NUPALO-623309 format. One record per residue: x, y, z of N, C-alpha, C, O in turn; residue in three letters. Coordinates in steps of 0.2 Angstrom, whole numbers, plus 5000, padded with zeros to 4 digits. Atoms other than C-alpha are relative to their C-alpha. Layout:
<nodes>
XYZXYZXYZXYZALA/...
</nodes>
This chain:
<nodes>
499550045002470449695219499749934998499349905001MET/500350065003470149535208500149945005500549955010ALA/500050054996469849375217500649954998500649934992PHE/499450055001471349255219499949955006499849965012TYR/500050054995471349085228500650015005500549995011ASP/499450004996473049105234500450074998500550094993ILE/499549955001474249255237500749985003500749955008VAL/499350014998476149235238500350065001500450114997VAL/499749944998476949365247500850004999501149975004ALA/499350005002478649385239500249964994499949914993GLY/499950035006479349355222500749974999501049974993GLY/499450035000480949265226499949934998499449914996GLY/500050075003481449085222499549965004499149925001LEU/500550044996480349005236499350024998498949974997SER/500749985002478849105232499849984993499249964992GLY/500150015007478949085213499949924999499549904995ILE/500150075001479148895215499349985003499049944999THR/500650024997477648885226499450024995499049994994ALA/500549975005476648995214499949964994499349944992ALA/500150045006477048885199499749945002499249924998ARG/500350064998476548725208499350015001498949964999LEU/500749994999474948795214499650024994499050004993LEU/500349995007474548865197499949944996499349934993ALA/500150065004474848705189499449955003499249914999GLU/500650044997473548625201499450045000498950025003ASN/500649975002472248745195499850065005499250095004GLY/500149944996472348885208500250074997500750074993TYR/499949935002472249075204500550035005500350035011LYS/499549984996473849145211500250074999500350094993VAL/499749935001474349325214500750005004500749995010LEU/499349994997476249355218500050085001500050124997VAL/499949934998476449525227500850015002501049975007VAL/499349994999478249585227500250085001500050124997GLU/499949934999478849745235500650034996500650104995GLN/499549975005480349765223499750024994499149994993LYS/500249995006480149825206500149954995500049954989LYS/499850055004480749665199499849935004499849935010HIS/500150074997480449475202500749975001501250004999LEU/499350044999481849345207500350015006500849985007ALA/499749994993482249415224500750014999501050054995GLY/499249995000484149405227500349964995501049964995GLN/499750035006484449295212499950044993500150024988ILE/500149955005483949445201500750024996501250034999TYR/499449985004485149475186499850044994499250044992ASP/500149965006485349585171500650014996501250014999TYR/499449985004486549635157500150085001499750125000LYS/499849935000487449795160500350034994500250004988ASN/499849965006488149925148500649974996500749984990GLU/499550035004489649815144499849934997500249894995ALA/500250075003488549665139500249945005500149895003GLY/499850054995489049575155499449995005499150035007ILE/500650014995487649485166500350015007500849985009THR/499849984993487749555183499549975005498949975004ILE/500450034994487049465199499950065005500450085008HIS/500149934996486249625207500249995008500450045011GLN/499950014992486349545225500649955001500649925007TYR/499450044999488049455223499949934997499449914994GLY/500050055004488549295215499649945002499549925008PRO/500450064998487349145214500249944995500149954989HIS/499850065004487948975207499549945002499549925008ILE/500550054999486648835206500349935001500749914997PHE/499750074999487148665213499549965005499249995009HIS/500550054996486148515220500249934999500549914994THR/500050075000486248335224499349974999499249914998LYS/500750025000484348325223499750004993499650054990ILE/500250015007483748255206499450034999499350064993GLU/500749975002481948315207500150085000499750114996LYS/499949935001482548495210500450024994500250064991VAL/499749995007483748485195499549994995499550034990TRP/500550015006482348415184499550065000499350084995LYS/500549954999481148555191500350064996500050094992PHE/499749935002482348705187500149994992500150044988VAL/499950015007482748625170499450004995499550004989ASN/500649995003480948635165500050084997499650094993LYS/500049935001481248825165500650044997500650094995PHE/499349975003483048855159500449944998500549895002SER/499450045001484448765151500650035005500650095006ASP/499449984996486048775162500749984997500849934993PHE/499350015002487848795158500349945004500049925009SER/499650054996489148665164500550035005501050005006ASN/499549964996489948795175500249965007499749945010PHE/499750034993491048725190500350055003500850075001GLN/499749944996491348855203500649985003500749935006HIS/499450004996493048885209500250065003500050125001ARG/499849944995493649005223500750005002501049945003VAL/499349994997495349065228499950045006499550095007LEU/500049964994495749135245500750045000501250014999SER/499349965000497049285246500250005007500050035012PHE/499750014994498049235261500850005000501049964996ALA/499350005000499849265266500350024993500950004991ASN/499849975006500049365250500049954994500249974989GLY/500150055006499549215239499349994999498949995003ASN/500650035001498049155230500049935001500449894998PHE/500050074997497648985238499449974998498850004999ILE/500650045001496448855233499550005006499849985012ASN/500550014994494848855244499349984997499150004992PHE/499950034993493948755251500749965000501049954995PRO/499450034998495448675259500049934997499649894998ILE/499950075003496148525249500749995000501150025004ASN/499250025000497848435246500450064998500950075001ARG/499649945002498548585236500050055005500550095005ASP/500149954995497948705249500649995006501050035007THR/499650024995498948615262500750004998501250035002LEU/499350005002500548595252500250074999500850095000ASN/499949935001500448785248500250035006500750075007THR/500049964994500148845265500649975005501050015008VAL/499550034996501448725274500649984997501149965000PHE/499450015004502748705260500249935000500849915001GLY/499950074999502548515260499849974993499550004989ILE/500250035006502148385247499649935002499849885002HIS/500450064998500748275253499749974994499550004989LEU/500450035005499848145243499350005003499250025009SER/500750004998498048115244499949965006499549975011ASN/500050044995498347975256500250035007500150005012ASN/499749974994499248085268499650065003499750085009ASP/500449944998497948225270499649995007499750035011VAL/500450014994496848145283500550005006500350035012LYS/499550004995498348105294500350075002500450085008ASP/499749944999499048275292499550055004499750085009PHE/500549964997497448365297499849975007499750015011LEU/500150034993497248245312500550035005500450045010LYS/499449974996498948305318499850075002500050105008LYS/500249934999498348485316499550015005499550055009GLU/500649994995496748455326500349985007500150015011VAL/499850034994497648355339500450055004500450055011ASP/499649954996498748505344499650065001499950115003LYS/500449945000497248625344499549985006499449935008SER/500550014995495948655358499350024997499350074994THR/500749995002494048655355499549965004499749915007PHE/500550034996492448605363499849944996499649944990ASN/500350065003491848425359499549965005499749945010ASN/500349975006490448415356500050074999500150115004PRO/499949925001490548585347499550045003498950025002PRO/500449954997489748735355499950064995499450104996LYS/500049945004490148855341500249994993500549934992SER/499750015007490648885323500749995001501049944997PHE/499350014999492448895329500249935001500649904999ARG/499950074998492348725337500049954994500449914994ASP/500150045006491748645321500650004996500849954994VAL/499549995005493048715310500749975003501049945000ILE/499350024997494548685322500049925001500549895000VAL/500050074999493948505325500149974993500249914993SER/499950035007494048475306500750024997501049974994GLN/499449985003495648575301500650025005501150035003VAL/499549974995496548635317500050085000499750114996GLY/500049934998496948805324500350044994500150104993GLN/499749965005498148865311499650024994499650074991GLU/500449995006497048845296499450045001499250084997LEU/500649964998495548905305500250085000499850124998TYR/499849934999496549065309500150034993500050094992SER/499849985007497149085291499450024996499450074992LEU/500550005005495549055282499350025002498950054999PHE/500749994998494049075293499950055005499450085005PHE/500149964994494249175309499850074998499350105000GLU/500249935002494349355302499550014995499150064995LYS/500650005005493249315287499450005004498950045002TYR/500650004997491949265299499850065004499250085005THR/500149944996492149415310499850054996499350094998GLN/500249955005491949525295499349994998498950034998LYS/500750015002490449435289499450015005498950035003GLN/500650004995489449425305500150055006499750065010TRP/499949954995490249565315500049985008499750015012ASN/500050034993490449455331500649955000500949934995CYS/499550054999491649325338499749944997499249924999ASN/500350075003491449155329499849955006499449915005PRO/500250044994491349085347499250015001498949975005ASP/500749984999489549165347499649974995498949984996GLU/500450025006488949085331499849935001500349895003LEU/500350075000487948925330500549954996500849974991SER/499650055004488948765325499749984994500049964989PRO/500350025006487648735312500350044994500250014988ASP/499849965005488348875302500649974996500749984990LEU/499450035003489948775299499949944996500349924992ALA/500250065004489048635291500050014992500149964989GLY/500049985007489148725274500749994997500850004991ARG/499350005002491048715273500349944999500449905003ILE/499750065001491848575264500850005001501150055001PRO/499350014999493648505267500149944996499849894996VAL/499850055004494448395254500649965001501149995003ARG/499350044999495748255255500349984993500749944993ASP/499750015006496148265237500150074997500150125000ASN/499949945003496548405224499450034996499550074992ASN/500649985004494748435218500050085003499950095008ASP/500049934999494748625217499350034999499350105000SER/500749985001492848645214499850025007499949995012ARG/500349984994491948745227499549955003499449945009TYR/500650054999490448625226500249934997500449934991PHE/499950075002490548435224499349974998499349914996ALA/500750035001488648415220500049974993500450004988ASP/500150035006488148305205499850054995500150054989LYS/500349955004487148445197500350075001500250105007TYR/499849944999487948615194499950044994499950024988GLN/500049965006487848765183499650075001499450085007GLY/500449945000487048935179499550014994499749984989ILE/500449995005485548975169500350034994500650094995PRO/499649975006486149005151499750074998500150114996VAL/500349945002484949155149499950045007499650105007ASN/500049964993485149215168499449975004498949945002GLY/500550024996484049185183499450044999498850015000TYR/500649965001482849325179499649974995499049964995THR/500350035005482449235163499649945002499149925000ALA/500350064998482149075172499450015004498949985004MET/500649984996480949155185499550024995498950014997ILE/500549985004480049235171499649944996499049954995ASN/500350065003479749065163499649975005499149945003ASN/500450034994479149005180499350035001498850005002MET/500749964999477749135181499650004994499150034994ILE/500450005006477249115163499549945000499549894997ASP/500550054999475649025167499350045001499350095004HIS/500649965001473849085164499750015007499350055008GLU/500349994993473449065183500450045004500250055010ASN/499549964996474849175189499950074998500050094992ILE/500049935001474649365191500650035004500750005010SER/499449974997476049485197499850075002499650114998VAL/500149934998475949645207500750025003500950005008LEU/499349974998477649735208500050065004499550105003LEU/500049944997478149875219499550015005499450075007GLY/500550004994476949835233500249965005500349905004VAL/499950034994477249785250499449965003498949995004ASP/500550044998476149645255499650025006499050035007TYR/500249984993475949715273499550064999499150075003HIS/500449945001475149875265499349984998498950024998THR/500650025003473749775257499749945003499149925001ILE/500350074997473449625268499350005002499049955003LYS/500749994997471849695275499550004994498950004995ASN/500450005006471149705257499949944996499549934992GLU/500050075003471449525252499949955005500149955010ILE/500250054996470749375259500049934996499549904995HIS/499950065004471449225250499849935004499849945010PRO/500050074997471149035254500649985003500649955009LYS/499450014997472949025257500550064998500550094993LEU/499549955001474349145260500749965000500849935005LEU/499350025000476149095255500450055002500550104998VAL/499649944998477249205265500749985000500949935003TYR/499350015001479049225261500450065003501150065002THR/499649944997479549385270500349995007500349935009GLY/499750004993480349425287499549975005499049995005GLU/500550044995479649305300499850055006499250055007LEU/500249964995479649435314499550064998499150085001ASP/500449955002478849565303499349984999498850025000LYS/500750035000477349455300499650015006499050035006PHE/500450004994476949455318500250075004500150075010PHE/499949934997477349645321500650005005500550045010ASP/499450004996478949595330499849995008500150025012CYS/500250014993477949545346500449975005500349995011LYS/499650034996479249445353500750035000501150015004TYR/499449975001480649555348500349994993500049954989GLY/499850005007481649585332500649954999501049955003LYS/499550045002482649455324500650044996500450094993LEU/499549965003484349505317500249974993500249914992THR/499850025007484849495299500650044998500750095000TYR/499449975003486449535290499950014993499649984989ARG/500149985007486549625274500750014997501249995000SER/499449995004487949665261499950064996499450074992VAL/499949945004488449825253500449984994501049964995LYS/499750025006488949795235500350064996499950104995LEU/499749945004490149905225500249974993500749934993ASP/499850025007490149865206500450054997500350114997PHE/499549965004491549925195500149974994500349914993GLN/499850035007491749905176500650034998500750094998THR/499349985002493549905171500149994993499949954990LEU/499850015007494349935155500649954999501149974997ASP/499550055000495249775155499649934999499149935001GLN/500350065001494849595150499949965006499449925006GLU/500150054994495149505166500350045006500850075005GLN/499749974994495449565184500349965005500849985008PHE/499850044995495749415195500149934997499849914992GLN/499850065002496349235193499449955001499549894999PRO/500550054999494649155198499350045000499350105001ALA/500649975000492749195197499950045007499650105007PRO/500149974993492749235216500749995004501049945004VAL/499450014996494249275227499850035007499550085008VAL/500249984993493949285246500650035003501250025001ASN/499549964996494949405257499949995007499550045010TYR/500250014993494849335274500450045005500150055011PRO/499649974995496249435283500150084998500150125003ASN/499949935002496549595273499450044997498950004995ASP/500649965003495349735268499449995004499349955007TYR/500650004997493649775274499549964996499049934999ASP/500550055004492749675260500249935001500849915003TYR/499950084999492549485261500249974994500649924994THR/499850035006492649445243499950044994499550094994ARG/500149965006492749505225499849954995500149894994ILE/500250045005491749425211500150034993500050104992THR/499949985007492149445192499549964996499649904995GLU/500650035003490549405183500149964993499849914992PHE/499950035006491249365166500249935001500149884997LYS/499850074998492049215174499549955002499649895002GLN/500550044998490449155180499649984993499449924992LEU/500550005006489449175163500449974994500149954989THR/499750025006490849145150499950054995500150044989GLY/500149955005490349305141500650044998501150045002GLU/499449975003491549395130499950085000499450104998LYS/500049935000491949585132500750035001501050005005SER/499349974999493449695131500050035007500650055009PRO/500149984993492849755148499949955005499749895003LYS/500250054995492549665164499750045006499950105008THR/500449974994491349705179500249955006500149895006THR/499950044993491849655197499650035005499350095005ILE/500449984995490949675213500449985007500649935008CYS/499750014993491649705231499449995005498950035004TYR/500550014995490649645245500250025007500750005010GLU/499949974993490549735262499549985004498950005004TYR/500650024995489549645276499850075004500250115005PRO/500349944997488349765284499449985005499149935004SER/500650014996487049775298499450034998498950015000ALA/500649965003485949885288499949984993500449974989GLU/500150025007485149855271499549945000499249925005GLY/500450065002484149715263500249945004500849935005LEU/499850064996484049555274500349954995499949924991PRO/499750055004485349435265500049945004499949885001PHE/499850064996485749315279499650015007499650065010TYR/500250014993484949255296500650005004501149985002THR/499449994995486049285311500049945005499549945009MET/500150074996486349105319500450015006500949985007PRO/499750004993486649145337499449985005498849975003ASN/500550034995485749085353499450055001498850025002GLU/500649954999484649245355499549994994498949994996GLU/500550005005483949235338499749934999499149934997ASN/500350075000483649045339499550005005499049975004GLU/500650004995482649075355499450044998498950024998ARG/500549975003481649205346499649964995499049964994LEU/500250045006481449095331499549955003499049945000ARG/500450054997480748955342499350035002498850005001VAL/500749974998479349075349499650014994499050004994ARG/500449995006478849135332499849944996499249944994TYR/500250065004478848965324499449965003499149925000MET/500650034997477648905337499350034997498850004996GLN/500649975003476449035331499949984992499349984990ASP/500050035007476848985313499649944999499249934995VAL/500350075000476348805317499350015001498949974998LYS/500749994998474648865324499750034993499150004992ASN/500349975007474348965307500049944995499449934992PHE/499950055005474948825296499549945002499249914997GLU/500550054998473848695306499350014997498949974996ASN/500649995002472348785300499950004992499350004990GLN/500050015007472848765282499950064996499850064990GLY/500049945003472748945278500650044998500650094995THR/499449975001474548995278500549954999500549895001HIS/499350045000476248925273500550055000500550104997LEU/499449965000477849005278500649974997500849915000PHE/499550045003479248955267500650054998500450114996ILE/499549965003480949015262500550035006500350025012GLY/499449984995482549085271499750055005499950055011ARG/500249944995481649245279499449975004499449995010LEU/500750024997479949165283500249955005499849945010ALA/499950054995480749015292500650025004500849985009GLU/499449984997482249115298500549945000500849925006TYR/499650065000483348975292500450014993500250034988LYS/499649995006484848975279499849944995499849894997TYR/500150045005484448895263500450024994500550074992TYR/499850005007485448865247499450004995498949994997ASN/500649995005484448895231499649935000499049934999MET/500350065001484148705229499649985006499149955005ASP/500350024994483648685247499350045001498850025003MET/500649955000482448835245499449974996498849974997ALA/500450035005481648745230499749945003499149935003ILE/500250074997481548575238499550015006499049985006ASP/500449994994480748645254499350034997498850005000SER/500649975002479448745244499649944996499049944997ALA/500350065003479048585233499649965005499149945005ILE/500250044994478848485249499450035003498949995005ASN/500649974996477748605258499450014996498850004999ARG/500549995004476648645244499649934999499049924999VAL/500350075001476348455240499749985007499149955006GLU/500350024993475948425259499350045000498850015002GLN/500649964999474648575258499549974995498949964997TRP/500550025005473848505242499749935002499149925001LEU/500350064998473648335250499550015005499049965006LYS/500649994995472548415264499450014996498950025000ARG/
</nodes>
């Protein structure tokens, strides 16, 4: 095998970001990806109806971090897409995340923006929860009260994680916004959009560098004894790297059911959550993400699963205990300057896309300074 200064194990967003930065600094980089394609779980493609499909579920780019926005815009132009989600509850499509209009619809009232905080405080005051919060449930109920928690979060969370929300880390709830106005956007970040030619095209532009080579359809673990780079950038499962010596970490997956329908539009929003009814958690209609025109439409049902590709880390006490043990070993490797563990799987930490890029940039810059 040809000599490379650096091997990146994994061709997802974290790995490709690291590969690009290291290549720009003069290092010969080999990206090893076990799938037959790059881009990891942001991989997309056009289907037979001419609609761009997100193979592993919907991805909308959003960030407050200017340097991340500038970085991705070097490799793709972005649409001005502002994501909106509805939640199907009590037989109605209701704005989500919770905002003023949500409250007016659910409770049959007419709040002004100035009334929202007081209304939610009354809902919280008549609810019981641990303070400081010990679980996901505590955080949500402390923000919106028991009734709204039961309507929008409780059963959705049970479906998503297959456990009682009382067993989930309070950190998980940090991702959920609550609005005291009628802003119906799912994200309030300054920078938002979707790559105009898709995520896969953006990733292909990122690897378009003379110092980057790619090996597809190969699991890094099967060739690790044949390659001896100066630096390994590892983005795979944390426990797998260490042969699960402390025990297996838990990952949640999603089974996706794509259907192309002979109609122009299926639902009133790009994504509709189903917190209480049905086995699926949400339905995505991709045309509404991309703005593409077609007499047909493609939708995707998401069914949470314990089996399949690792989509999400499982935020509970047992996994956090195991993570701490593994990360001590990671620290020992990284202190030698021969390894970097970056990304959602390698750090066993939830990252949005912008956070994954920001972390990769920061970690690579720290390594280069060594």
